[in-house]
N, C-alpha and C positions, 0 to 999 in steps of 0.2 A: 622448510617453508613455514612461515608464520600464518596463524589464522586470526581473523578479527570478526567481531560481530558489529554490524551497524544497527543502531537503534534510532528511530526517528520520533521525536516528540513534536507535536504540532499544536499550535494555538491559532484558532480561527476566530474571525469576527462572528458575532451572534447569528447573523443571517446566512453564513456560509456553511457548507456541509462538505465533508470528505468521505467519499464512498470507498468501501472495502475493495481490496484487490481480488477477493474471491466471489464477487457478485457476478451473476449471469449478465453479460453485456447485452443480451437480447432483450432485457426487461428494463433498461434505463442506463443511467450514468454508471460508470465504473472508474477505477483508478488503477494505474499501473506504473511500475518503476521500469525504466529503460536503462540498462547497463550497456554502454558501448564496448564492444569487444576490444580487449587490449592485452598485450602479453604480460603486463605488470600484475594482473590478477586473474583468478579463476573462481567462478561461482560454483559452490559445492552443493547447494541445495536451493529449493524454491523459497520464496518469501513466506515467512510464518505470520499468520494473522492472529493477533491476540487482542483481547479486551474489546471485542466488537459490541457496539450498542445499537440496537434496532430502534428506529424512530420513524413514525409515519406522519407525514404532513397531511392535514385535511385540505383538500382543494375544492 
């Protein structure tokens, strides 16, 4: 069995935001990956969150 690592690099427009997968969904927007079950792959661990930057918008 081969193993691969998926790494996602995202470029957003200045006014867009991408929320971390480890945010509490009860306090606002969050982000999630959905992997449709398939015999061709097996997830061996949870998503690793790296390089998180905190930013607060004044409202």
